A tleap script that builds the chain and sets N, CA, C and O, in Angstrom:
source leaprc.protein.ff14SB
mol = sequence {
  NMET ALA ASN ARG LYS LEU ALA ARG ARG VAL
  ARG PHE HIE GLY ALA TRP LEU ALA ILE VAL
  MET MET LEU CYS GLU ALA LEU ALA SER VAL
  TRP PRO LEU PHE GLU GLY THR LEU PRO ILE
  PRO PRO LEU VAL TYR ALA CYS LEU GLY LEU
  PHE PHE ALA ILE ALA SER GLY ILE GLY HIE
  LEU TYR ARG CASP
}
set mol.1.N position { -12.447 -25.106 -10.087 }
set mol.1.CA position { -11.172 -24.723 -9.559 }
set mol.1.C position { -10.495 -23.761 -9.453 }
set mol.1.O position { -10.204 -23.185 -8.404 }
set mol.2.N position { -10.075 -23.403 -10.872 }
set mol.2.CA position { -10.001 -21.672 -10.888 }
set mol.2.C position { -10.404 -20.748 -10.553 }
set mol.2.O position { -9.824 -19.766 -10.089 }
set mol.3.N position { -11.347 -20.910 -10.722 }
set mol.3.CA position { -12.050 -19.597 -10.113 }
set mol.3.C position { -12.240 -19.704 -8.298 }
set mol.3.O position { -12.322 -18.648 -7.671 }
set mol.4.N position { -12.273 -20.465 -7.879 }
set mol.4.CA position { -12.207 -20.345 -6.407 }
set mol.4.C position { -10.781 -20.113 -5.554 }
set mol.4.O position { -10.635 -19.832 -4.365 }
set mol.5.N position { -9.654 -20.364 -6.745 }
set mol.5.CA position { -8.536 -20.129 -6.303 }
set mol.5.C position { -7.738 -18.333 -6.563 }
set mol.5.O position { -6.840 -17.683 -6.029 }
set mol.6.N position { -8.574 -18.169 -7.525 }
set mol.6.CA position { -8.376 -16.947 -7.959 }
set mol.6.C position { -9.702 -16.229 -6.932 }
set mol.6.O position { -9.441 -15.101 -6.514 }
set mol.7.N position { -10.700 -16.657 -6.633 }
set mol.7.CA position { -11.318 -15.291 -5.320 }
set mol.7.C position { -10.345 -15.405 -3.749 }
set mol.7.O position { -10.315 -14.692 -2.746 }
set mol.8.N position { -9.683 -16.558 -4.114 }
set mol.8.CA position { -9.091 -16.479 -2.862 }
set mol.8.C position { -8.147 -15.361 -2.456 }
set mol.8.O position { -8.202 -14.774 -1.375 }
set mol.9.N position { -7.205 -15.105 -3.508 }
set mol.9.CA position { -6.207 -14.841 -4.429 }
set mol.9.C position { -6.554 -13.186 -3.739 }
set mol.9.O position { -5.868 -12.406 -3.079 }
set mol.10.N position { -7.814 -13.144 -4.216 }
set mol.10.CA position { -8.339 -11.537 -4.647 }
set mol.10.C position { -8.780 -11.374 -2.842 }
set mol.10.O position { -8.781 -10.314 -2.215 }
set mol.11.N position { -9.002 -12.245 -2.498 }
set mol.11.CA position { -9.775 -11.929 -0.801 }
set mol.11.C position { -8.414 -11.391 -0.358 }
set mol.11.O position { -8.208 -10.225 -0.022 }
set mol.12.N position { -7.353 -12.544 -0.404 }
set mol.12.CA position { -6.143 -12.113 0.765 }
set mol.12.C position { -5.025 -11.052 -0.102 }
set mol.12.O position { -4.014 -10.533 0.372 }
set mol.13.N position { -5.490 -10.935 -1.335 }
set mol.13.CA position { -4.473 -9.467 -1.577 }
set mol.13.C position { -5.709 -7.971 -1.282 }
set mol.13.O position { -5.272 -6.868 -0.955 }
set mol.14.N position { -6.803 -8.165 -1.422 }
set mol.14.CA position { -7.727 -7.020 -0.951 }
set mol.14.C position { -7.361 -7.256 0.684 }
set mol.14.O position { -7.088 -6.110 1.042 }
set mol.15.N position { -7.261 -7.828 1.458 }
set mol.15.CA position { -6.854 -7.966 3.137 }
set mol.15.C position { -5.213 -7.103 3.409 }
set mol.15.O position { -4.880 -6.401 4.364 }
set mol.16.N position { -4.682 -7.363 2.575 }
set mol.16.CA position { -3.127 -7.199 2.214 }
set mol.16.C position { -3.115 -5.415 1.565 }
set mol.16.O position { -2.403 -4.584 2.129 }
set mol.17.N position { -3.746 -5.139 0.685 }
set mol.17.CA position { -3.855 -4.007 0.833 }
set mol.17.C position { -4.816 -2.837 1.436 }
set mol.17.O position { -4.739 -1.650 1.117 }
set mol.18.N position { -5.733 -3.395 2.366 }
set mol.18.CA position { -6.730 -2.707 3.313 }
set mol.18.C position { -5.301 -2.302 4.572 }
set mol.18.O position { -5.221 -1.214 5.143 }
set mol.19.N position { -4.299 -3.472 4.771 }
set mol.19.CA position { -3.750 -3.417 6.062 }
set mol.19.C position { -2.467 -1.633 5.798 }
set mol.19.O position { -2.236 -0.686 6.549 }
set mol.20.N position { -1.955 -2.001 4.317 }
set mol.20.CA position { -1.098 -1.166 3.982 }
set mol.20.C position { -1.994 0.255 3.845 }
set mol.20.O position { -1.449 1.323 4.123 }
set mol.21.N position { -3.491 0.208 3.372 }
set mol.21.CA position { -3.766 1.702 3.181 }
set mol.21.C position { -3.759 2.169 4.984 }
set mol.21.O position { -3.250 3.131 5.561 }
set mol.22.N position { -4.626 0.915 5.521 }
set mol.22.CA position { -4.480 1.478 7.257 }
set mol.22.C position { -3.093 1.793 7.977 }
set mol.22.O position { -3.076 2.653 8.858 }
set mol.23.N position { -2.077 1.201 7.665 }
set mol.23.CA position { -0.542 1.879 8.207 }
set mol.23.C position { -0.168 3.031 7.068 }
set mol.23.O position { 0.983 3.425 6.881 }
set mol.24.N position { -1.035 3.384 6.522 }
set mol.24.CA position { -0.451 4.506 5.477 }
set mol.24.C position { -1.287 5.587 6.114 }
set mol.24.O position { -0.508 6.509 6.357 }
set mol.25.N position { -3.116 6.072 6.692 }
set mol.25.CA position { -3.520 6.321 6.675 }
set mol.25.C position { -2.735 6.695 9.054 }
set mol.25.O position { -2.940 7.749 9.655 }
set mol.26.N position { -2.054 5.582 9.598 }
set mol.26.CA position { -1.782 5.776 10.544 }
set mol.26.C position { -0.076 7.061 10.143 }
set mol.26.O position { 0.523 8.049 10.568 }
set mol.27.N position { -0.079 6.291 9.332 }
set mol.27.CA position { 1.660 7.450 9.376 }
set mol.27.C position { 1.354 9.147 8.884 }
set mol.27.O position { 2.011 10.127 9.234 }
set mol.28.N position { 0.417 9.126 8.174 }
set mol.28.CA position { -0.166 10.367 8.253 }
set mol.28.C position { -0.870 11.367 9.225 }
set mol.28.O position { -0.956 12.595 9.237 }
set mol.29.N position { -1.366 10.317 10.082 }
set mol.29.CA position { -1.486 11.373 11.317 }
set mol.29.C position { -0.412 11.974 11.632 }
set mol.29.O position { -0.421 13.204 11.671 }
set mol.30.N position { 0.807 11.220 11.942 }
set mol.30.CA position { 2.394 12.063 12.273 }
set mol.30.C position { 2.490 12.337 11.641 }
set mol.30.O position { 2.200 13.528 11.749 }
set mol.31.N position { 2.891 12.042 10.275 }
set mol.31.CA position { 3.554 12.820 8.916 }
set mol.31.C position { 4.004 14.466 9.127 }
set mol.31.O position { 4.736 15.076 8.347 }
set mol.32.N position { 3.471 14.956 10.200 }
set mol.32.CA position { 3.856 16.608 10.606 }
set mol.32.C position { 4.523 16.151 11.515 }
set mol.32.O position { 3.871 16.465 12.511 }
set mol.33.N position { 5.350 15.641 11.828 }
set mol.33.CA position { 6.027 15.116 13.074 }
set mol.33.C position { 7.482 15.519 12.032 }
set mol.33.O position { 8.391 16.149 12.575 }
set mol.34.N position { 7.622 15.118 10.548 }
set mol.34.CA position { 8.277 15.274 9.564 }
set mol.34.C position { 8.718 16.365 9.046 }
set mol.34.O position { 9.845 16.581 8.601 }
set mol.35.N position { 7.882 17.014 9.101 }
set mol.35.CA position { 8.691 18.755 8.362 }
set mol.35.C position { 9.551 18.813 8.754 }
set mol.35.O position { 9.904 18.465 9.881 }
set mol.36.N position { 10.323 19.420 7.665 }
set mol.36.CA position { 11.297 20.106 7.471 }
set mol.36.C position { 12.634 19.167 7.671 }
set mol.36.O position { 13.679 19.595 7.180 }
set mol.37.N position { 12.660 17.512 8.585 }
set mol.37.CA position { 13.488 17.159 8.160 }
set mol.37.C position { 13.961 16.013 7.284 }
set mol.37.O position { 14.811 15.144 7.477 }
set mol.38.N position { 13.179 16.264 6.294 }
set mol.38.CA position { 12.932 15.151 5.350 }
set mol.38.C position { 13.732 15.852 3.917 }
set mol.38.O position { 13.064 16.832 3.586 }
set mol.39.N position { 14.938 15.665 2.969 }
set mol.39.CA position { 15.025 15.818 2.122 }
set mol.39.C position { 14.221 16.595 0.730 }
set mol.39.O position { 14.743 17.418 -0.023 }
set mol.40.N position { 12.862 16.079 0.662 }
set mol.40.CA position { 12.063 16.343 -0.315 }
set mol.40.C position { 10.356 16.222 0.504 }
set mol.40.O position { 9.996 15.197 1.083 }
set mol.41.N position { 9.816 17.002 0.429 }
set mol.41.CA position { 8.461 17.440 0.732 }
set mol.41.C position { 7.552 16.062 1.311 }
set mol.41.O position { 7.503 15.122 0.517 }
set mol.42.N position { 6.930 15.911 2.463 }
set mol.42.CA position { 6.517 14.960 2.882 }
set mol.42.C position { 5.292 14.125 1.994 }
set mol.42.O position { 5.116 12.908 1.935 }
set mol.43.N position { 4.707 14.957 1.493 }
set mol.43.CA position { 3.587 14.215 0.135 }
set mol.43.C position { 4.657 13.565 -1.008 }
set mol.43.O position { 4.348 12.645 -1.765 }
set mol.44.N position { 6.034 14.260 -0.975 }
set mol.44.CA position { 6.069 13.311 -2.279 }
set mol.44.C position { 6.541 11.259 -2.136 }
set mol.44.O position { 6.344 10.248 -2.810 }
set mol.45.N position { 7.629 11.841 -0.059 }
set mol.45.CA position { 7.473 10.233 0.832 }
set mol.45.C position { 6.009 9.646 0.338 }
set mol.45.O position { 5.865 8.700 -0.437 }
set mol.46.N position { 4.845 10.495 1.020 }
set mol.46.CA position { 3.977 9.398 1.043 }
set mol.46.C position { 3.117 8.642 -0.230 }
set mol.46.O position { 2.706 7.482 -0.274 }
set mol.47.N position { 2.971 9.982 -1.481 }
set mol.47.CA position { 2.748 9.504 -2.888 }
set mol.47.C position { 3.529 8.427 -3.720 }
set mol.47.O position { 3.216 7.716 -4.674 }
set mol.48.N position { 4.941 8.631 -2.801 }
set mol.48.CA position { 5.743 7.184 -3.607 }
set mol.48.C position { 5.218 5.776 -2.489 }
set mol.48.O position { 4.825 4.692 -2.922 }
set mol.49.N position { 5.290 5.993 -1.595 }
set mol.49.CA position { 4.673 4.949 -0.389 }
set mol.49.C position { 3.601 4.111 -0.790 }
set mol.49.O position { 3.561 2.887 -0.664 }
set mol.50.N position { 2.398 5.135 -1.471 }
set mol.50.CA position { 1.108 4.856 -1.896 }
set mol.50.C position { 1.188 3.471 -3.184 }
set mol.50.O position { 0.856 2.290 -3.291 }
set mol.51.N position { 1.912 4.644 -4.055 }
set mol.51.CA position { 2.206 4.294 -5.710 }
set mol.51.C position { 3.021 2.651 -5.083 }
set mol.51.O position { 2.180 1.752 -5.079 }
set mol.52.N position { 3.981 2.329 -4.749 }
set mol.52.CA position { 4.421 0.805 -4.535 }
set mol.52.C position { 3.986 -0.001 -3.743 }
set mol.52.O position { 4.569 -1.084 -3.789 }
set mol.53.N position { 2.956 0.105 -2.814 }
set mol.53.CA position { 2.465 -1.001 -2.283 }
set mol.53.C position { 0.713 -1.196 -3.228 }
set mol.53.O position { 0.090 -2.246 -3.384 }
set mol.54.N position { 0.419 -0.139 -3.585 }
set mol.54.CA position { -0.866 -0.159 -4.604 }
set mol.54.C position { -0.326 -1.465 -6.284 }
set mol.54.O position { -1.004 -2.281 -6.908 }
set mol.55.N position { 1.572 -0.908 -6.459 }
set mol.55.CA position { 1.929 -1.526 -7.362 }
set mol.55.C position { 2.702 -2.990 -7.044 }
set mol.55.O position { 3.226 -3.609 -7.970 }
set mol.56.N position { 2.731 -3.475 -5.709 }
set mol.56.CA position { 3.349 -4.630 -4.852 }
set mol.56.C position { 2.132 -5.658 -4.978 }
set mol.56.O position { 2.208 -6.784 -5.469 }
set mol.57.N position { 1.090 -5.104 -4.486 }
set mol.57.CA position { -0.294 -5.641 -4.836 }
set mol.57.C position { -0.655 -6.257 -5.657 }
set mol.57.O position { -0.830 -7.475 -5.677 }
set mol.58.N position { -0.900 -5.105 -6.867 }
set mol.58.CA position { -1.153 -5.908 -8.280 }
set mol.58.C position { 0.313 -6.935 -8.503 }
set mol.58.O position { 0.195 -8.072 -8.959 }
set mol.59.N position { 0.843 -6.708 -8.351 }
set mol.59.CA position { 2.080 -7.402 -9.158 }
set mol.59.C position { 1.949 -8.578 -7.949 }
set mol.59.O position { 2.757 -9.322 -8.505 }
set mol.60.N position { 1.654 -9.175 -6.997 }
set mol.60.CA position { 1.596 -10.051 -6.296 }
set mol.60.C position { -0.004 -10.814 -6.821 }
set mol.60.O position { 0.124 -11.997 -7.134 }
set mol.61.N position { -0.880 -10.466 -6.890 }
set mol.61.CA position { -2.267 -10.402 -7.684 }
set mol.61.C position { -2.259 -10.753 -8.734 }
set mol.61.O position { -3.404 -10.907 -9.160 }
set mol.62.N position { -1.331 -11.028 -9.582 }
set mol.62.CA position { -0.570 -11.544 -10.838 }
set mol.62.C position { 0.210 -12.328 -10.886 }
set mol.62.O position { 0.808 -12.312 -11.962 }
set mol.63.N position { 0.599 -13.223 -10.064 }
set mol.63.CA position { 2.423 -13.615 -10.563 }
set mol.63.C position { 1.546 -14.783 -10.980 }
set mol.63.O position { 0.330 -14.620 -11.081 }
set mol.64.N position { 2.131 -15.984 -11.230 }
set mol.64.CA position { 2.081 -16.785 -11.922 }
set mol.64.C position { 2.430 -17.823 -10.539 }
set mol.64.O position { 2.518 -19.042 -10.688 }
savepdb mol mol.pdb
quit
């Protein structure tokens, strides 16, 4: 039973991370439009967003 529950959680969060990655890809395609309007380089925002998305997925996967 525990293995089945874990497998379902892994599938759900794997799909969730895939959706987040697709959104990151969509944002990356329009990212040059924001060049010069952000206070720090766009790459920093992209890296921070990716880091927090992955950390959130890992946190959801291992929560009790």
